[in-house]
N, C-alpha and C positions, 0 to 999 in steps of 0.2 A: 263349499259350505262357509258362509261368513262367520266372523268371530262371535257376534251376538247370538246367531242361530246355533253355533257350536256350543256356547255356554248354556243356552236354554236347553238344548238337546242333552247335554251332560247332566244338568240338574234333574231333568225328567227321568233319564235312564237310571241315575243313582237313587232317585226317590223310589222307583219301581224295585230296584235291588233291595233297598232297605225295608220296604213294606212287605216284600214277598216272603220274608222269613216268618212273619206272623201268620200268613195264609198257609204256608207249607208246613211249618212245624207247630204253630201255637194258635190255631184258630179255635173258636169256642167249642167245647165238647158237648154243649147242651143240646138236647133235642126236646121237642114238645109233642104232645098228643098221646101221652101214656095214661092209663087208667090207674087211679089211686089204689094201693094195696094195703089192707089192714088185717092184723091178726084177728081171727074170728072168736078167740076165747077172751073172757073178761080180763082186764089188766089188773096188776097188783096195786097200782097207785091211782089216786084221783087227781093228784096235782104234783107238779115238779118245781123245785126251786133250783135255779141255775146261777151259781156264782162264777164269774169269770174275772180272775185277778190279772188284769192286763200287765204283761211284761214279767210275770213271776216265773223264775227258773225252778226246775225240779229240785236241784241240789240246794237252793236257797230255802225251800220249804222243808225238805226231808232231813237235811243234815242237822246234826246236833251242834250247839254252839261251843265255845271254849270251855264252858263249865259242864259239858256233857249233858246239857239240858236242851229240849226241843225248842226250835224257833217259834213254833206255833203249838202250844200245849194242847189246846182243845182238838185241833185237827189230828195231831199225833195220837191222841186218845181214841178218836173215831176210827182211824185205820188199824189200831191195835185191838180194839174191842167191839166195834159196831159195824164196820163196813169193809169194802174192798178198795184196793189201791193199785196204782201202777204208774207208768209213764205214757203220756200221749205224745206220739212222734209227729211233729208238724212238718210242713213242706215249705220250700222256698217259693216266693219271697216271704220271710217271717215278719210280716206286717200285720197291723190290726185288722184291716178289712178282710183280706183273704183268710186270715185265721178264724175270724168269726163266721165267715161264710162256710168254711169247712166244718166248724163245730155245729152250726145250727141248720145248715142246708145239706151237709153231707157230701159236698163235692169241692174240688180244687179249681179255683178260678184260673182261666188262662191268663197269660202275661198281659195281653193287650187290655183286658178288662180292668186290671189293677190300676193302670195308668189313667183311667177315666174318672177318678175321683173317689173320695171317701163316702160321700153321703148318697150319691145317686146310684140307681141300679142300671148299669150299662146293658145288662141282659136280664130278662125276666126269669126268676127261679122260684121254686117252691121251698118252704122251710118248715121246721117243726112248729114255729110260731104261727105260720099261716094255717097249718092243719089243726091247731089247738082251738078249743072253744073260746077261750080268752087268754090273752097274754098281757101282763103289765110289766113294764121295764123301766129301770132307773139308771142313769149314768151319763156318758159322754154324748154330746151333740154330733160327734163325728161317726158314731157307730149306730145308735138306736134308730134314727130315721130311715136308715137303709132297709131295715126289716119291716118297719111300719109301712113304708111306701110300696114294698113288694108284696104286701099281703092283700088278699081278696076280701072285700067286705070291710067292716069297721070294728075289728075285734082285737087289734094290737095297739096298746096304749103306751105312750112314751112320756117320761118325765126327765128333762135334761137341765143341767146347770148351764150357765153361759159359757161361750167359747173362751172368753177372757179369763176364766178361772183356771184354765190349763196353763199355768205360768211356771216355767222351769226355775224362775228366780224367786218364787214365793217362799215365805217363811217355812211352810210345811205343806207339801202336796198331799199329805194324808187327809187333809181336810176334804178333799174330793170324795174319798171313801166314807168319811164321817157323814158328809151330806147325803150320800146314798142310803146309809143305814138309818139316819134320822128320818128321811123321807118315807122309807118303808114302814117304820114304826108309826109315824103319823098317819100314813095311809090305812094301816090295819086298825088303828084306834078310831079313825074317823068313820070307817065302814060300819062300825057298830050302830051308828046313828043314821046310817043311810041304807034303807032296806033294799033298794035296787042293787047297790054295790055289794051289800052283804050276801044277797042271793046269788049274784054272779060269781062271787068268790067261793061259794059253796057248791058250784057246779063241778062236774067232772071235766077232765082234759084241760085243766088250767095250768098256766106256766107263769112263774114269777122270775124275772131275769134281772140280776144285779150286776151291772158292769162297773168294776172297780179299777179306776185309772191311776190312783195315787202311786202304786208301786212302780208302774212304768215311768211316771213323771219323775219320781225320786231317783230311779235308776239312771235316767238320762242326765239329771242335774248333778247327782252325787256319786254315781257308780254303784253296781250291785253289792259290792263289799263294804259299802259305807254304813255308818250307824243309822242314817235316815232311812235307807232301804230296809234294813232289818227291823227297825222300829215300826215301819209301816206294815210289815208282815204281821207283827204282834197285834197291831191295831185291827187289821183285817181278821185275824184269828178271833179276837174278842168280839168283833162285830158279827161274824158268822155265828158264833156261839149264842149271842143275844137274839139274833134273828131266828135261828133254828128253834130256840126255846120259846120265843114269842109265837111262832107259827104253830108249833105243837100245841101250845096253850090255846091259841085262837080256835083251833079245830077240835078242841076237847081231847087231845091225845088219841085221835082215832087211828093212828098208825097207817094213814093212807097218803103220806107225803114222802116223796123221794127227793133226795138232795144230791147235787153234783157240784163239786168245786174243781175247776181246771183253769188253764190259761190259754190265751190265743198264741203266744210266742214267748220265748225266753229273752235273754239279753247277754251280750258279751261283757267281759270284765271291764271294758272301757265305755260301757253305757250306750251301746247302739245295737241295732238289730236289722234284719233284712236279708242276710245271707244264710248259709247252711252250716255254721259252726254248731257243734253239739250243745253249747250253752244257749243257743237260740232255738234249736229244734226239739230239745227235751223239756217237756212241760209236765207239771204234776196232774194227776187225776185221782180224786177221792170221791167215792160214791157210797151213800148210806141211806137208810130209811126203807120205805115200803118196796118189797120185791127185790131187794139187793142182798147178795150173799154176805154172810158174816166173814170175819178174817179166817183164812185157811192156814193152819199150821203146817209147815213142811220141814223136813230135816236137811234137805239140800235142793238147790235150784241153780241152773247155769245161765249166766248172761255174759256177753263179751266184755262189758264194763265191770268195774269193781265197786260200783256204788252201794250194793247191798251191805257189804262189810263196813264201808265208810259211814253209812247211815244207821248201822246196827239194826237192820231189818231183814237179815238173812233167813230168819225163821218164819217170816210171814210171806205168803205167796204173792209175788209181784205179777200183775196182769197188765202187760203192755198192749196198747192199741194204736192204730193210726188215728189221726185227729178226726177224719171223716167218719170213723166208726161210732163216735159219740152221738151223732144224730139218730141213727137207728136204735141205739140204746135208749135214748130219751123217748122216742116214739113208742118203743115196746113197753116201757114202764108205765106210760099213761094211756096207752091204747089208741093213739092217733095213727092215721096212715103214714107210712114211711114217706119222707120227702121224695117227690117224683124224680128228681135228678141226682139223688144220693147214690154214691158209689161205695159207701161204707158197708162193712160186714158186721153184723150184730155180734158183739163180744159176749157169748153165752155164759162165760165163767163169772160174769158180774151178776147174773140173775139168780135169785133164790125162788125157784118156781118148779112146777111139775115138769117131768120129761116131755109130757104131751105139749105143754105150753111152749117149751123151748123148741120142739120140733116144728110146731105150727108157725112160730115166729120166724124161724130160720127159712121155712118154706116160703113165707110171705116176702121175706127179704130177697130170696132167689127170684121169685116171680117179678118183683119190682125192678130188679136189675135187668132181668131178661126182657121186660117190656121196653126198656131203653134200647137194648140190642136190636129188637125187632123193628122199632121205628127207624133206627139208624140204617139197618139193612134195606128197608123199604125205600128210604130216601136215596140210597146209593144205586139201587136197582133202577129207579126212575130216571136217573141221570147218566146211565151207562147203557150202551147198546147191548142187547141180550147176548150176542155172540162174543162180546168182549168181557162180560161180567164173570168174575171168579168169586164164588161164594166162600164164606168161612166154613170149611168142611166139618170141623168138630161140632158145629151147632146147626146142621142142616134142619129142615123142617121136621123130618122124621126123628132126628136125634132129640130135638126139643120136646116133641110129643112123648118120646120114650122116657126122658128124664122126669117130666112132670107126672107121668103115669106111675112110674116106679116110686117116686117120693110119696105120692098120695097113697099108694098101696102099702108102703112101709108104715105110714102113720096109722092106716086102718088096722094093720096087723100088730100095732103097738111095738114095732121095731124102730124105736125113736132114734137110737144112736145111728142106725143105718140111714134113716131119713135125713138127719142132721149132716152126716158125712156127704151124702149125695147132693144135698142143697149147697154145701160149701163148694163142691166140685162144679156145680152148675153156675154159681156166682163167679168163680174164677174164670170159667170158660166164657161167660157172658162179658166179663170185663176185658178179656183178651179179644173177643169179637168186636167189642166197641172200639178198642184201640185199632184193630185191623181195618175196620171201615173208616175210622177217623183219619187214618194215614193212607187210605187207598190210592190217592192220586199223587202221593209224595214224590215217587221216582220220576213220574211223567213231568211234574212241575219243576222239580230240581234240575232235570236235564235241560229244560227250556231256559231256565235262568242261567245255568252254566254256559249254554251256547251263546247267550246274550253277553255274558261276562267276557268270554274269550273273544268274541267278535268285536266288542267295544274296545278292549285293550289293544287288539290288533290294529283297529282303525286309528287309535290315538298314536300308536308307534309309527304307522305309515304316514300319518299327518305330520309328525315331528320330522321325519326323514325327508319328506317331500318339500316342506315349507321352510325348515330351519337348518338344513344341511346342504352340502354340495355332493352328496353321495349318488344322487340320481339325476337323470336329465328329464326334461319335460317331454311327455309322449302324448300325442293327440289320438283319441279313439274316434272311430267313425260313428256318425249318428245312427247308422243302421245297426251296428253292434250294440250301441247303447239302448236302442229301442227293444231289440230282442232280449237283452239282459233284463230290462225293466219288466217286460211282459212275462218272462219266466218267473221272476220273483213275485209279481202280482198274482200269477196263477197259484203259486205255492201259498201265498197269504189267503186267497179266497178259499182254497181247499181246506186249510187249517180252520178258517172261520166257519165253513160249512160243517166240518166234522164236530166242532164244539157246539154249533147251533142245534144239530139233530140230537145231541145228548143233553140239551138244556143246561149247559154248564153255567156257573156264575160269571158275571161280567168281568171279574178280575182275571179269570182263566184266559180270556181273550187277550188281555194286556200281556200276561206272562208268555203265552204261546206265540203271539204275533210279533213281539218285540225283536226276536232274532232275525226276522225277515228284513226290515229296513237296515238293521245294523250290519248284517252280512252283505246286503246289497251295496252299502257304502264301501265295504272292504273289497268286494269283487270288482267294483268299478275301478279300483286302483291297482288292478292286477298287473298292468305294465310296470308300475312303480315297484311292486313286490319282486317281479322278475328281474328288473334292473338291479335292485338291491341285492338279490341272491347272487347275481353274476359278480358284483363287486366283492361280496363277502367271500365267495369261493376263490377269488384271486388272492385273498390274504393267506398268510401261513396258517395252517390248521391249529398249531399249538397256541397261536396268539388269539384266535377266535374262541377256542375252547377255554383258554385261561380267562378271557374276558367274561364269558358266560358263567364260569364257575365263581368268579368274584362277585358278579351280580346276584347269583343264586344265594351265595353265602350271606351277602348283605341283607337280602330280603328275609332269609331264615332267621338271622339274628334279630331282626325287628319283630318277627312273629314270636320267637322264643321269649322276647322281653315282656310280652303280655302275660306269660305264665310265670316267668322267673325274673323279678326285678333286678337281680344281681347280674343278668346278661347286659344290662345297660352299663353297669360298672366296667365290665370287661370291654365293651365297645368304646367307652370313654378312654380307657387306658390305651387301647389301640389307636384312637384318635390322637392321643398325646404323642405317639411315635410317628404320626404322619409327616411332620416337617423333617424328621431325621431320615425317614425312608426316601423321601423325594428330594433330599438335599436342599430344601428351602432354608434350613437353619444357617447355611453358609452366608446368605445375604441378609438375614434378619435374626441375629443371635438373641437380642434382648426380647424381641416379640415372641420368638420361639420358646424362650425360657418361661415367660408369663403364660403362654398357651399351655405348656406342659403342666405348670403349677395349677392353673384353674381347671384343666381337664381332670387332674387327680383329685382336686378338692370336690368337684361336682360328682365324681365317681363314688364319693363317700355316702351321699344321700340315699341312693337306692339300696345300700347295705344296712341302713338304719331301720328300726321298727316303723310300722305304718303310723302315720300321724294321728294324734288324738288319743292314743291308748294311754299315754302318760303325759298329761299336761305339764308344761314347764314355762310359766309366764316370765321368769327371769331371762330366759333365752330370747323371748320376744322383745323384752326391754333392751337386751344387749344388741339385737338386730337393729332396733330403732336408733340406738346410740352410734353404732357403726355407720349407719346410713347418714346420720348427722355429721360424723367425722369426715366421711367421703365428700359430703356436700360442702364442708368448710374448705377442703382442698380445691374443689371445683370453683368455689367462690373466689378464692385467692387468685386462681387462674383467670377468672373473668375480670377481676379488678386490674390485672396486668395488661389486658387487651386494650387496643387503642381507641376505639370509637366511643366517645364520652356520651353522646346523645343516646346511642343504643344501650350503653352500659347502665344508665340510670333506670330505664324501664326493666332491663334484664335483672338488675340487682334487686329491684322491688319484687319481681316475680320469684326470684331465687329465695329471697328472705321469706316470702309467703309460703313457699313449698317446704322450706326448712321448719317453719312454724307448724305447718300441717303435720309433718313427720313427728315433731316433738309432742303435739297434742294427741296424735294417735297412740304414741308410746304411753303417754300418761293415762289416756282413756282405757286402754287394755289393762293396765296395771290396777287402776282404781276400780274398774268394773268387776274384775274377778275377785278383788278383795272384798267389795261390797256384797257380791253373791256368796262368797265364802262365809261372811258374817250374817247371811240371810236377811240382808237389808234391801234386796231387790236391785233392779237396774236403775241407777240414777238418771233422772230425766235429762239433765244437762249433758251427760255422757252420750245419751241416745241421740240428742239433737246434733252434737258435734259429729257423731259417727255418720249420720245420714247426710249432713252438709259436706263432709269429707268425701263421701261416696259420689255425690252429685258433682262436686267441683273437680274431682280427679279426672273426669273425662274432658273437661273444658280447659283447664290450666295449660296443658301442653300446647294448645292451639295459640296461646299468647306468647310462646317463646320463639326465639329466632329459628329460622329453618336451616341453619348451618348444621351439618350432619350430627356431630357429637353433642352439640348443645341441645338440639331437639330430642335426640335419643335419651340424653340424661334427664331432660325435663319429663319425658314420658315415664322413665323409671321412677323418679321421685313421686310423681302424682299417683301412679299405680301402687307404689310401695306403701304410701300412707293408708290406702284402702286395704292392702294385703295384710298389714300389721294388725288392723282391727279384726280381721278374719282368722288370725293365727292363734294357736294355743301352745306352740312348742318350737322345736328346731326348724320347722318349715319356714319360719319367718326369715331365716338366713338364705333360703333357697333362691329367691329372685335376685338377690345381690350377687351370688356366685354365678348364676346363670347369665345375668346381664353382663358381668365382667367378662365372661367367656364370649358372649356375643360381640362385645366391643373389640376383643382381640381377634375374633373370627373375621370381622370386617377387614381389619388390617392384614391378616394372613392371606385372605383372598386377593387383596391388592398385590401382595408379594408374589402369589402364585401366578397372577396374570403376567407380571413382569418376567417371572422365571420362564414361562412358556413363550415369551415374546409376543403376547397377544395385545398388550397395551402399555403405554407409558403415561399413566395418568398423573396429574399434579397431586400435591399433598391432600390427604383426606380432610384435614382440619378446615380448609377453606371451601370444601364442597358444600353446595347449597341445594337442598331438596327442591326448593321453589323454582330453580332454574330449569326450564323445560329442556329435556334432552332431545336433540335433533334425531329424528327417526333414521336418518341416513347413517348415524353413528353406530347403530345397533349392528353387532357382528353376528356371524353364523355360529351355530353350536359347535363346541369342541368336546372331545371325549371327557375332559376334566369337568365339564358341566354336569355330567351324570353324577360325579362324586359330590359336587356342590348340592345337587338336589337330594342326594342320599343323606348328606349331613343335615339338611333342613328337616327331612322326615324324621331322622333319628333324634334331633333336638326337640321336635314336637312331641315325640313319644316320651322322651325324657321329661318334658314339661308336664305330661299327663301322669306318668308313673314315678317321677323322681321322689315324691314324698309320700307315696301310698298307692295302693291299687284301687283306683276309683271304679274299676269294674265290679268291685264288691260293695254292695250297699252299706255293709256294716263298717266300712272304713270311714264313713262320714261321722264327724263328731258334732252333735248339736251345740256344744260349747263354743264352736267357731263363730256362731252368729249372736252370741249373748251381748255383744256391744250394740247390736241393732235392735234385737227383740228377744224376749224370753217367753212370751205367750205362744203356745203351740199354734203354728200356722204352716202346714206342710209345704205349700207351694211357695210362700215367701222365703221360708228357710231353705228350700231346695234351690230357689233362684239365687240366693246369696252364696250357697255352696258351689253352684255352677260358676258364678262369677270368680270365686277363689281359684277354681281350676283354669278359667279362661285367662287370668292375668299373666301367668308365665307363657301361655300360648301367644298372647299379644306381643310380649317382649321378643319372642323368637321371630314372629311374623314381621315385626318392624325391622329387626336386624336383617332378615332375608330381603326385605324391600330395599334396604340400603345396599346390600350386596348386588342385587339385580341392576340397580342404577349405576353403581360404581364400576361394575364389570362390563358395562355396555351391552347388557342383554335385555331383550324385551321380556316383561314379566310373563307374557303368554308362553314363550318357549320353555322357560324353566318350570313354569306351572304344569305344562303338559308332561314333562318328565316325572314330576312329583305325582301327578295323576296316575301314571302307569305304575309307579312303585306301590302306591296305596291300593290300587285296584287289584294288583297281584296278591297283596296281603289280604284284601277282602275276600278274594276267591279261596284262599287258604282257609279263612275262618268260616266261610259258607259251608265247606265240607266238614268242618270240625264242630258245627252246631249239632247238639244232641238233645233228645227229649227222653232219654233213659239213663239209668245209672243213678249215682247220688245226686240229690237236688242241688248240691253245691256245684257239681260239674255242669249241670244243666243251666243254672243261673249264670255261671261264668262264661259258658260258650255263647249264650245269647248276648251277654254284655260285650264280649270281645267283637262279635260281628257288628253289632249296632255302633260300637265305638269307632271301628275302622270306617264304616260307611258314613257315619256322622262326620268323622275327621275329613273325609274327602269333600263333602259338601261344605263343611265348616271352613275349610281352607279357602274356598271361593269368597266366603264372607270375610274371613280374616285378611285376605289380600286387599279387599276394599277398605277395611278398618285401618290397616297399616298405612295405606296410601293417604287416607284422610288425616291420620295422626301425624304423618311425616311431612306432608306437602302443604296442608291448609293452614291458614293463620286467621286469628281474630284480631281486629284492630279496635282498641278501646278509644273512645273520643277524647281528644286532648283539649285542655282548657286554653283558650287564646289569651295571650298577655296583651294588655292595652297600655301603651306608653303615653304619658302626658307630655304635651308640647311645652 
């Protein structure tokens, strides 16, 4: 297999590995073809008003302020005197789109759907809005169109402000909520002179939806404990009071309006959301009006948290729900069919109605969930051979009939409590059955991917040993044996394909199940090499082989552990600090060893510090900029002392420009955050400088000389200017320390080569990236090269997790991008945050490129070792992926696997970027001097 073919095959195989997780663990749970289910009795309310305060935490609303007064007096009065209250428990990812889908449609989106955008519907789903007679909605352009587009017919109306209004740097984001309240007031007033609209508003099954984004925007910009966030809550409280009063008056106080106030997600203390921290998953729920229970006094109630005492609400019954339960509650209150894909359970304690109504509603809920189960079961039956199909026994056809018959009998006999209890049992069993059929093929697909993983890793190891070592000798196989082997594997592939075809499996199943065939064929073809290798290994002392395997295993496990515990990186770096002492390298390079130990210990401090963004510290960013300028001055002095005058003039100009860029970045960060603090917005000049710096940072290194340390230092200065603009605290110092360690690593590897007698290279200072290395100078792999590759992977992981756990969405701080933009733009902001993560990655990759060239190794051989290490890590995380337990665990397990798989593919890209940045040069046109005669 040639190199281009191998790289292409590697990319394809790893793409399949990456995508497979979503098919195996997180495919869409939605099914279609169910019959709508509606409670047969008349509903208590004609209309529903839904307030969603985006980003509102439960404790921010319910807790009393420092004066023992409520944050929201009107809503506090409602839950104490007029309605029911509790906590709505959301799920990961705690983002606006999945939160609203759970609230209004009653189901939790799968992970892959969330990635497809905010506005579009990646999958068709039913919602309370779709089932209503009319829905009018006001709010964000990122949320409202999603439900209007998903609705059948033309009965969901949206009124949105412009996307530019969602500005984190605005004077007061509460204006977004004021806009919504003013629009609703204007809408109701104008309807009095519009007979068509007035008639529509007086119909039954009407929904008014107010999406209030101000609290979320202020939380991102100023943090949830800020004065702005708390003031916004007060304004929302006043707005809700005015709207509720106006609606009651508009309908002549007919007491046929139900009101719900809740939130799509909460927010961490550092102003972000997306993960599973309680501050993100606990949201308020207050329900009042037609058909809703009044406050229920209790003497005691038990919850694992201590919130009731903190909030002074221990004597009022707290009714907690899952976020998806709110959709059936809304449907029951206004008498619309339950959303077809809803997996929520109707929270009966919120209803103030007859026992008969509650029993009928619960029965309707059970039938609606059972309908989904039956469709899912039928789908699985059709795609599985009858003798292989294993049904979900607790809900066989006879059991279903028995459940439905008994519930209906209990209702007829007016045994409503028994009917409700049996309905809840049926809902729980139907949800279990849905999960059973949804994960029916998981073991089968998981084994196929695991077989491919093991086969691919084995093949790469065999390829390394065969091509880049002298451990085996070339062995020729006969063409007859090769033909028989090919025919055997071809037969297995055809048999698997036929088996999948007769079961009408999805096309992706063919990829996952057939992939192991060519992979293992490639391995078995190299059987003579494997036998030769085994003979060589058996000739070695047993203790030496076992010791080597133990060290390798321990190294990989440390890397895996670092994904869960950042402090593991600190332990690893301290061990790295002792590497020259253990191998006696210090004897030949005492000063270099001392600097290596110092920088390893300094870098080890970063993983022990809090995750970036939680406590902004702009003075530290400024300090990092000044330190960079100081180091640049030393470098400049060194450049001035060098001999080549012609080269020096151009180099000095570039160096001065890069120093100016660092100084400007430092100023822009300081002035931008000061301007935002004073609520003066993002200065236009600062924004222009930031974008110009970002663009120039990728080009400036190409203008510098290709001498090793000069080019690497130029790359550092260019990337550092951009990194400063994206920093909010101590992380600004991270690339400096990391780069320092990379420079010393290059020197240490040179010392290691000489220590093992593998090379006697000249001084590194004169080494030029542009000088093409003769391919005949490449040496074979040495055992120490495995250590080099491990160092590289470890430094990459340190670059990822050194300043925070990027596997957690909530570790991203929107304040990082405020020098570039403050208007909400999820994909632009996401792109800039990814760039911030990539910069340390590029620094490590460039250093590794330098090490490959200076140690006379082809990049391919070291890269293959790195590939093996990362694939073994990926296999670990594949088995650690889970879709049960806490939603924080689920989100983390997905993130870890995706990160490692992306890392493997990303390294191929980074290898190319590093080669481009280190070897290529841009030549600016020179002005020709004309001499007069």
